[in-house]
N, CA, C and O atoms as a Maestro MAE file, in Angstrom:
{
 s_m_m2io_version
 :::
 2.0.0
}

f_m_ct {
 s_m_title
 :::
 protein
 m_atom[240] {
  # First column is atom index #
  i_m_mmod_type
  r_m_x_coord
  r_m_y_coord
  r_m_z_coord
  i_m_residue_number
  s_m_chain_name
  s_m_pdb_residue_name
  s_m_pdb_atom_name
  i_m_atomic_number
  :::
  1 25 -26.014 -5.459 8.110 1 A "MET " " N  " 7
  2 3 -24.741 -5.919 8.794 1 A "MET " " CA " 6
  3 2 -23.930 -7.185 8.049 1 A "MET " " C  " 6
  4 15 -22.708 -7.302 8.136 1 A "MET " " O  " 8
  5 25 -24.809 -8.144 7.284 2 A "ARG " " N  " 7
  6 3 -24.190 -8.896 6.673 2 A "ARG " " CA " 6
  7 2 -23.466 -8.694 5.417 2 A "ARG " " C  " 6
  8 15 -22.710 -9.506 4.884 2 A "ARG " " O  " 8
  9 25 -23.809 -7.407 4.959 3 A "VAL " " N  " 7
  10 3 -23.103 -6.904 3.782 3 A "VAL " " CA " 6
  11 2 -21.720 -6.439 4.157 3 A "VAL " " C  " 6
  12 15 -20.712 -6.689 3.496 3 A "VAL " " O  " 8
  13 25 -21.758 -5.730 5.290 4 A "LEU " " N  " 7
  14 3 -20.625 -5.398 5.839 4 A "LEU " " CA " 6
  15 2 -19.560 -6.277 6.038 4 A "LEU " " C  " 6
  16 15 -18.409 -6.063 5.655 4 A "LEU " " O  " 8
  17 25 -19.990 -7.378 6.705 5 A "GLY " " N  " 7
  18 3 -19.028 -8.438 6.954 5 A "GLY " " CA " 6
  19 2 -18.588 -9.086 5.577 5 A "GLY " " C  " 6
  20 15 -17.404 -9.403 5.465 5 A "GLY " " O  " 8
  21 25 -19.364 -9.283 4.637 6 A "ARG " " N  " 7
  22 3 -18.835 -9.819 3.169 6 A "ARG " " CA " 6
  23 2 -17.710 -8.711 2.763 6 A "ARG " " C  " 6
  24 15 -16.570 -9.082 2.482 6 A "ARG " " O  " 8
  25 25 -18.094 -7.284 2.745 7 A "ARG " " N  " 7
  26 3 -16.990 -6.524 2.427 7 A "ARG " " CA " 6
  27 2 -15.917 -6.415 3.104 7 A "ARG " " C  " 6
  28 15 -14.927 -5.919 2.567 7 A "ARG " " O  " 8
  29 25 -15.876 -6.841 4.392 8 A "ASN " " N  " 7
  30 3 -14.529 -6.654 5.190 8 A "ASN " " CA " 6
  31 2 -13.910 -7.920 5.022 8 A "ASN " " C  " 6
  32 15 -12.738 -7.997 5.390 8 A "ASN " " O  " 8
  33 25 -14.579 -9.171 4.430 9 A "ARG " " N  " 7
  34 3 -13.807 -10.360 3.902 9 A "ARG " " CA " 6
  35 2 -13.082 -10.199 2.670 9 A "ARG " " C  " 6
  36 15 -11.938 -10.613 2.487 9 A "ARG " " O  " 8
  37 25 -13.847 -9.530 1.761 10 A "GLN " " N  " 7
  38 3 -13.293 -9.180 0.523 10 A "GLN " " CA " 6
  39 2 -11.849 -8.202 0.572 10 A "GLN " " C  " 6
  40 15 -10.832 -8.344 -0.108 10 A "GLN " " O  " 8
  41 25 -12.138 -7.205 1.587 11 A "SER " " N  " 7
  42 3 -11.022 -6.432 1.750 11 A "SER " " CA " 6
  43 2 -9.852 -7.057 2.338 11 A "SER " " C  " 6
  44 15 -8.730 -6.586 2.154 11 A "SER " " O  " 8
  45 25 -10.060 -8.099 3.040 12 A "LYS " " N  " 7
  46 3 -9.092 -8.900 3.723 12 A "LYS " " CA " 6
  47 2 -8.329 -9.736 2.695 12 A "LYS " " C  " 6
  48 15 -7.119 -9.950 2.767 12 A "LYS " " O  " 8
  49 25 -9.093 -10.167 1.786 13 A "ARG " " N  " 7
  50 3 -8.695 -10.945 0.599 13 A "ARG " " CA " 6
  51 2 -7.652 -10.164 -0.096 13 A "ARG " " C  " 6
  52 15 -6.559 -10.605 -0.453 13 A "ARG " " O  " 8
  53 25 -8.160 -8.780 -0.279 14 A "ILE " " N  " 7
  54 3 -7.342 -7.870 -1.252 14 A "ILE " " CA " 6
  55 2 -6.140 -7.613 -0.536 14 A "ILE " " C  " 6
  56 15 -5.090 -7.603 -1.179 14 A "ILE " " O  " 8
  57 25 -6.122 -7.402 0.703 15 A "VAL " " N  " 7
  58 3 -4.857 -7.064 1.540 15 A "VAL " " CA " 6
  59 2 -3.995 -8.290 1.525 15 A "VAL " " C  " 6
  60 15 -2.773 -8.205 1.643 15 A "VAL " " O  " 8
  61 25 -4.629 -9.434 1.381 16 A "GLY " " N  " 7
  62 3 -3.580 -10.642 1.311 16 A "GLY " " CA " 6
  63 2 -2.884 -10.688 0.157 16 A "GLY " " C  " 6
  64 15 -1.695 -11.002 0.115 16 A "GLY " " O  " 8
  65 25 -3.719 -10.316 -1.052 17 A "GLU " " N  " 7
  66 3 -3.047 -10.327 -2.280 17 A "GLU " " CA " 6
  67 2 -2.014 -9.372 -2.570 17 A "GLU " " C  " 6
  68 15 -1.021 -9.643 -3.245 17 A "GLU " " O  " 8
  69 25 -2.258 -8.231 -2.045 18 A "ILE " " N  " 7
  70 3 -1.292 -7.224 -1.951 18 A "ILE " " CA " 6
  71 2 0.065 -7.559 -1.231 18 A "ILE " " C  " 6
  72 15 1.132 -7.197 -1.725 18 A "ILE " " O  " 8
  73 25 -0.004 -8.259 -0.055 19 A "LEU " " N  " 7
  74 3 1.095 -8.747 0.662 19 A "LEU " " CA " 6
  75 2 1.836 -9.906 -0.290 19 A "LEU " " C  " 6
  76 15 3.060 -9.946 -0.407 19 A "LEU " " O  " 8
  77 25 1.024 -10.746 -0.886 20 A "LEU " " N  " 7
  78 3 1.586 -11.617 -1.663 20 A "LEU " " CA " 6
  79 2 2.495 -10.947 -2.768 20 A "LEU " " C  " 6
  80 15 3.626 -11.388 -2.974 20 A "LEU " " O  " 8
  81 25 2.010 -9.925 -3.441 21 A "GLY " " N  " 7
  82 3 2.660 -9.441 -4.481 21 A "GLY " " CA " 6
  83 2 3.880 -8.691 -3.932 21 A "GLY " " C  " 6
  84 15 4.892 -8.756 -4.630 21 A "GLY " " O  " 8
  85 25 3.940 -8.026 -2.852 22 A "LEU " " N  " 7
  86 3 4.973 -7.352 -2.103 22 A "LEU " " CA " 6
  87 2 6.229 -8.255 -1.940 22 A "LEU " " C  " 6
  88 15 7.389 -8.014 -2.272 22 A "LEU " " O  " 8
  89 25 5.627 -9.506 -1.263 23 A "GLN " " N  " 7
  90 3 6.691 -10.568 -0.986 23 A "GLN " " CA " 6
  91 2 7.385 -11.145 -2.270 23 A "GLN " " C  " 6
  92 15 8.599 -11.347 -2.281 23 A "GLN " " O  " 8
  93 25 6.594 -11.401 -3.335 24 A "SER " " N  " 7
  94 3 7.215 -11.697 -4.334 24 A "SER " " CA " 6
  95 2 8.219 -10.878 -5.064 24 A "SER " " C  " 6
  96 15 9.237 -11.300 -5.613 24 A "SER " " O  " 8
  97 25 7.684 -9.320 -4.978 25 A "VAL " " N  " 7
  98 3 8.667 -8.421 -5.425 25 A "VAL " " CA " 6
  99 2 9.900 -8.416 -4.731 25 A "VAL " " C  " 6
  100 15 10.966 -8.376 -5.346 25 A "VAL " " O  " 8
  101 25 9.824 -8.459 -3.288 26 A "TYR " " N  " 7
  102 3 11.153 -8.343 -2.470 26 A "TYR " " CA " 6
  103 2 11.775 -9.811 -2.810 26 A "TYR " " C  " 6
  104 15 13.001 -9.794 -2.920 26 A "TYR " " O  " 8
  105 25 11.209 -10.957 -2.978 27 A "GLU " " N  " 7
  106 3 12.086 -12.329 -3.190 27 A "GLU " " CA " 6
  107 2 12.935 -11.947 -4.448 27 A "GLU " " C  " 6
  108 15 14.154 -12.105 -4.525 27 A "GLU " " O  " 8
  109 25 12.064 -11.379 -5.506 28 A "ALA " " N  " 7
  110 3 12.627 -11.168 -6.860 28 A "ALA " " CA " 6
  111 2 13.935 -10.091 -6.671 28 A "ALA " " C  " 6
  112 15 14.957 -10.206 -7.348 28 A "ALA " " O  " 8
  113 25 13.791 -9.278 -5.886 29 A "MET " " N  " 7
  114 3 15.039 -8.294 -5.666 29 A "MET " " CA " 6
  115 2 16.017 -8.859 -4.861 29 A "MET " " C  " 6
  116 15 17.158 -8.409 -4.967 29 A "MET " " O  " 8
  117 25 15.755 -9.915 -3.937 30 A "GLY " " N  " 7
  118 3 16.863 -10.457 -3.194 30 A "GLY " " CA " 6
  119 2 17.062 -9.840 -1.927 30 A "GLY " " C  " 6
  120 15 16.586 -8.721 -1.734 30 A "GLY " " O  " 8
  121 25 17.701 -10.426 -1.044 31 A "ARG " " N  " 7
  122 3 18.209 -9.850 0.282 31 A "ARG " " CA " 6
  123 2 19.017 -8.769 -0.017 31 A "ARG " " C  " 6
  124 15 19.716 -8.805 -1.030 31 A "ARG " " O  " 8
  125 25 19.021 -7.751 0.766 32 A "PRO " " N  " 7
  126 3 20.157 -6.758 0.874 32 A "PRO " " CA " 6
  127 2 21.410 -7.355 1.174 32 A "PRO " " C  " 6
  128 15 21.504 -8.276 1.985 32 A "PRO " " O  " 8
  129 25 22.350 -6.889 0.576 33 A "SER " " N  " 7
  130 3 23.730 -7.438 0.799 33 A "SER " " CA " 6
  131 2 24.584 -6.703 1.690 33 A "SER " " C  " 6
  132 15 25.726 -7.115 1.897 33 A "SER " " O  " 8
  133 25 24.089 -5.501 2.323 34 A "SER " " N  " 7
  134 3 24.960 -4.672 2.929 34 A "SER " " CA " 6
  135 2 25.437 -5.190 4.225 34 A "SER " " C  " 6
  136 15 26.487 -4.771 4.712 34 A "SER " " O  " 8
  137 25 24.763 -6.018 4.762 35 A "GLY " " N  " 7
  138 3 25.633 -6.541 5.932 35 A "GLY " " CA " 6
  139 2 24.760 -7.594 6.697 35 A "GLY " " C  " 6
  140 15 23.637 -7.733 6.213 35 A "GLY " " O  " 8
  141 25 25.035 -8.330 7.747 36 A "PRO " " N  " 7
  142 3 24.327 -9.459 8.278 36 A "PRO " " CA " 6
  143 2 23.005 -8.918 9.150 36 A "PRO " " C  " 6
  144 15 21.976 -9.589 9.228 36 A "PRO " " O  " 8
  145 25 23.161 -7.680 9.763 37 A "ARG " " N  " 7
  146 3 22.154 -7.195 10.299 37 A "ARG " " CA " 6
  147 2 20.988 -6.941 9.685 37 A "ARG " " C  " 6
  148 15 19.899 -7.141 10.224 37 A "ARG " " O  " 8
  149 25 21.165 -6.413 8.334 38 A "GLU " " N  " 7
  150 3 20.262 -6.112 7.441 38 A "GLU " " CA " 6
  151 2 19.579 -7.447 6.865 38 A "GLU " " C  " 6
  152 15 18.376 -7.539 6.622 38 A "GLU " " O  " 8
  153 25 20.518 -8.459 6.684 39 A "ALA " " N  " 7
  154 3 19.771 -9.781 6.474 39 A "ALA " " CA " 6
  155 2 19.022 -10.441 7.217 39 A "ALA " " C  " 6
  156 15 18.034 -11.082 6.860 39 A "ALA " " O  " 8
  157 25 19.514 -10.306 8.464 40 A "ILE " " N  " 7
  158 3 18.707 -10.904 9.557 40 A "ILE " " CA " 6
  159 2 17.163 -10.158 9.702 40 A "ILE " " C  " 6
  160 15 16.099 -10.752 9.876 40 A "ILE " " O  " 8
  161 25 17.371 -8.660 9.575 41 A "TRP " " N  " 7
  162 3 15.977 -8.056 9.591 41 A "TRP " " CA " 6
  163 2 15.176 -8.430 8.339 41 A "TRP " " C  " 6
  164 15 13.959 -8.591 8.419 41 A "TRP " " O  " 8
  165 25 15.896 -8.584 7.082 42 A "TRP " " N  " 7
  166 3 15.190 -9.103 5.816 42 A "TRP " " CA " 6
  167 2 14.441 -10.418 6.191 42 A "TRP " " C  " 6
  168 15 13.224 -10.502 6.029 42 A "TRP " " O  " 8
  169 25 15.122 -11.357 6.651 43 A "ASP " " N  " 7
  170 3 14.635 -12.687 6.926 43 A "ASP " " CA " 6
  171 2 13.399 -12.590 7.847 43 A "ASP " " C  " 6
  172 15 12.391 -13.269 7.645 43 A "ASP " " O  " 8
  173 25 13.518 -11.742 8.837 44 A "GLY " " N  " 7
  174 3 12.464 -11.675 9.742 44 A "GLY " " CA " 6
  175 2 11.286 -11.028 9.110 44 A "GLY " " C  " 6
  176 15 10.159 -11.471 9.333 44 A "GLY " " O  " 8
  177 25 11.460 -10.118 8.421 45 A "TYR " " N  " 7
  178 3 10.248 -9.321 7.550 45 A "TYR " " CA " 6
  179 2 9.613 -10.191 6.702 45 A "TYR " " C  " 6
  180 15 8.382 -10.157 6.676 45 A "TYR " " O  " 8
  181 25 10.249 -11.024 5.951 46 A "VAL " " N  " 7
  182 3 9.913 -12.042 5.080 46 A "VAL " " CA " 6
  183 2 8.954 -13.046 5.653 46 A "VAL " " C  " 6
  184 15 7.911 -13.469 5.153 46 A "VAL " " O  " 8
  185 25 9.593 -13.383 6.960 47 A "ARG " " N  " 7
  186 3 8.965 -14.531 7.597 47 A "ARG " " CA " 6
  187 2 7.640 -13.870 8.305 47 A "ARG " " C  " 6
  188 15 6.596 -14.507 8.443 47 A "ARG " " O  " 8
  189 25 7.785 -12.729 8.668 48 A "ARG " " N  " 7
  190 3 6.484 -12.096 9.190 48 A "ARG " " CA " 6
  191 2 5.173 -12.007 8.296 48 A "ARG " " C  " 6
  192 15 4.007 -12.258 8.601 48 A "ARG " " O  " 8
  193 25 5.749 -11.553 7.049 49 A "LEU " " N  " 7
  194 3 4.781 -11.465 5.829 49 A "LEU " " CA " 6
  195 2 4.114 -12.965 5.623 49 A "LEU " " C  " 6
  196 15 2.907 -13.152 5.475 49 A "LEU " " O  " 8
  197 25 5.179 -14.054 5.642 50 A "ALA " " N  " 7
  198 3 4.593 -15.332 5.222 50 A "ALA " " CA " 6
  199 2 3.499 -15.714 6.409 50 A "ALA " " C  " 6
  200 15 2.386 -16.176 6.157 50 A "ALA " " O  " 8
  201 25 3.944 -15.473 7.608 51 A "SER " " N  " 7
  202 3 2.992 -15.985 8.868 51 A "SER " " CA " 6
  203 2 1.541 -15.115 8.788 51 A "SER " " C  " 6
  204 15 0.514 -15.668 9.183 51 A "SER " " O  " 8
  205 25 1.500 -13.824 8.296 52 A "LEU " " N  " 7
  206 3 0.438 -13.223 7.927 52 A "LEU " " CA " 6
  207 2 -0.343 -13.744 6.971 52 A "LEU " " C  " 6
  208 15 -1.570 -13.717 7.060 52 A "LEU " " O  " 8
  209 25 0.307 -14.275 5.952 53 A "ARG " " N  " 7
  210 3 -0.455 -14.640 4.666 53 A "ARG " " CA " 6
  211 2 -1.109 -16.006 5.426 53 A "ARG " " C  " 6
  212 15 -2.335 -16.108 5.397 53 A "ARG " " O  " 8
  213 25 -0.438 -16.899 6.003 54 A "THR " " N  " 7
  214 3 -0.838 -18.265 6.378 54 A "THR " " CA " 6
  215 2 -2.012 -17.958 7.392 54 A "THR " " C  " 6
  216 15 -3.056 -18.604 7.291 54 A "THR " " O  " 8
  217 25 -1.891 -17.145 8.210 55 A "ARG " " N  " 7
  218 3 -2.949 -16.885 9.203 55 A "ARG " " CA " 6
  219 2 -4.282 -16.458 8.596 55 A "ARG " " C  " 6
  220 15 -5.383 -16.828 9.004 55 A "ARG " " O  " 8
  221 25 -4.049 -15.621 7.558 56 A "GLN " " N  " 7
  222 3 -5.216 -15.149 6.740 56 A "GLN " " CA " 6
  223 2 -5.784 -16.353 5.939 56 A "GLN " " C  " 6
  224 15 -7.004 -16.387 5.783 56 A "GLN " " O  " 8
  225 25 -5.120 -17.213 5.486 57 A "LEU " " N  " 7
  226 3 -5.704 -18.487 4.778 57 A "LEU " " CA " 6
  227 2 -6.446 -19.219 5.753 57 A "LEU " " C  " 6
  228 15 -7.524 -19.723 5.437 57 A "LEU " " O  " 8
  229 25 -5.948 -19.337 6.984 58 A "TYR " " N  " 7
  230 3 -6.543 -20.100 7.910 58 A "TYR " " CA " 6
  231 2 -7.941 -19.405 8.347 58 A "TYR " " C  " 6
  232 15 -8.857 -20.143 8.712 58 A "TYR " " O  " 8
  233 25 -8.111 -18.112 8.319 59 A "HIS " " N  " 7
  234 3 -9.223 -17.426 8.999 59 A "HIS " " CA " 6
  235 2 -10.249 -17.194 7.882 59 A "HIS " " C  " 6
  236 15 -11.377 -16.774 8.139 59 A "HIS " " O  " 8
  237 25 -9.791 -17.506 6.500 60 A "SER " " N  " 7
  238 3 -10.969 -17.122 5.575 60 A "SER " " CA " 6
  239 2 -11.718 -18.398 5.305 60 A "SER " " C  " 6
  240 15 -12.718 -18.387 4.587 60 A "SER " " O  " 8
  :::
 }
 m_bond[239] {
  # First column is bond index #
  i_m_from
  i_m_to
  i_m_order
  :::
  1 1 2 1
  2 2 3 1
  3 3 4 2
  4 3 5 1
  5 5 6 1
  6 6 7 1
  7 7 8 2
  8 7 9 1
  9 9 10 1
  10 10 11 1
  11 11 12 2
  12 11 13 1
  13 13 14 1
  14 14 15 1
  15 15 16 2
  16 15 17 1
  17 17 18 1
  18 18 19 1
  19 19 20 2
  20 19 21 1
  21 21 22 1
  22 22 23 1
  23 23 24 2
  24 23 25 1
  25 25 26 1
  26 26 27 1
  27 27 28 2
  28 27 29 1
  29 29 30 1
  30 30 31 1
  31 31 32 2
  32 31 33 1
  33 33 34 1
  34 34 35 1
  35 35 36 2
  36 35 37 1
  37 37 38 1
  38 38 39 1
  39 39 40 2
  40 39 41 1
  41 41 42 1
  42 42 43 1
  43 43 44 2
  44 43 45 1
  45 45 46 1
  46 46 47 1
  47 47 48 2
  48 47 49 1
  49 49 50 1
  50 50 51 1
  51 51 52 2
  52 51 53 1
  53 53 54 1
  54 54 55 1
  55 55 56 2
  56 55 57 1
  57 57 58 1
  58 58 59 1
  59 59 60 2
  60 59 61 1
  61 61 62 1
  62 62 63 1
  63 63 64 2
  64 63 65 1
  65 65 66 1
  66 66 67 1
  67 67 68 2
  68 67 69 1
  69 69 70 1
  70 70 71 1
  71 71 72 2
  72 71 73 1
  73 73 74 1
  74 74 75 1
  75 75 76 2
  76 75 77 1
  77 77 78 1
  78 78 79 1
  79 79 80 2
  80 79 81 1
  81 81 82 1
  82 82 83 1
  83 83 84 2
  84 83 85 1
  85 85 86 1
  86 86 87 1
  87 87 88 2
  88 87 89 1
  89 89 90 1
  90 90 91 1
  91 91 92 2
  92 91 93 1
  93 93 94 1
  94 94 95 1
  95 95 96 2
  96 95 97 1
  97 97 98 1
  98 98 99 1
  99 99 100 2
  100 99 101 1
  101 101 102 1
  102 102 103 1
  103 103 104 2
  104 103 105 1
  105 105 106 1
  106 106 107 1
  107 107 108 2
  108 107 109 1
  109 109 110 1
  110 110 111 1
  111 111 112 2
  112 111 113 1
  113 113 114 1
  114 114 115 1
  115 115 116 2
  116 115 117 1
  117 117 118 1
  118 118 119 1
  119 119 120 2
  120 119 121 1
  121 121 122 1
  122 122 123 1
  123 123 124 2
  124 123 125 1
  125 125 126 1
  126 126 127 1
  127 127 128 2
  128 127 129 1
  129 129 130 1
  130 130 131 1
  131 131 132 2
  132 131 133 1
  133 133 134 1
  134 134 135 1
  135 135 136 2
  136 135 137 1
  137 137 138 1
  138 138 139 1
  139 139 140 2
  140 139 141 1
  141 141 142 1
  142 142 143 1
  143 143 144 2
  144 143 145 1
  145 145 146 1
  146 146 147 1
  147 147 148 2
  148 147 149 1
  149 149 150 1
  150 150 151 1
  151 151 152 2
  152 151 153 1
  153 153 154 1
  154 154 155 1
  155 155 156 2
  156 155 157 1
  157 157 158 1
  158 158 159 1
  159 159 160 2
  160 159 161 1
  161 161 162 1
  162 162 163 1
  163 163 164 2
  164 163 165 1
  165 165 166 1
  166 166 167 1
  167 167 168 2
  168 167 169 1
  169 169 170 1
  170 170 171 1
  171 171 172 2
  172 171 173 1
  173 173 174 1
  174 174 175 1
  175 175 176 2
  176 175 177 1
  177 177 178 1
  178 178 179 1
  179 179 180 2
  180 179 181 1
  181 181 182 1
  182 182 183 1
  183 183 184 2
  184 183 185 1
  185 185 186 1
  186 186 187 1
  187 187 188 2
  188 187 189 1
  189 189 190 1
  190 190 191 1
  191 191 192 2
  192 191 193 1
  193 193 194 1
  194 194 195 1
  195 195 196 2
  196 195 197 1
  197 197 198 1
  198 198 199 1
  199 199 200 2
  200 199 201 1
  201 201 202 1
  202 202 203 1
  203 203 204 2
  204 203 205 1
  205 205 206 1
  206 206 207 1
  207 207 208 2
  208 207 209 1
  209 209 210 1
  210 210 211 1
  211 211 212 2
  212 211 213 1
  213 213 214 1
  214 214 215 1
  215 215 216 2
  216 215 217 1
  217 217 218 1
  218 218 219 1
  219 219 220 2
  220 219 221 1
  221 221 222 1
  222 222 223 1
  223 223 224 2
  224 223 225 1
  225 225 226 1
  226 226 227 1
  227 227 228 2
  228 227 229 1
  229 229 230 1
  230 230 231 1
  231 231 232 2
  232 231 233 1
  233 233 234 1
  234 234 235 1
  235 235 236 2
  236 235 237 1
  237 237 238 1
  238 238 239 1
  239 239 240 2
  :::
 }
}
């Protein structure tokens, strides 16, 4: 049971690193300039990623 918990924590860290990489890629690409609605969606998406990451940091 303890081994399973450790593996779960490790996979959570891997998921966090993947999210971090995705966010940095998206920030490097920049916001889509197609329109204000897409920009609002983009900001919300990046903010959701950031909140997910901070939540993971607090729980680890």
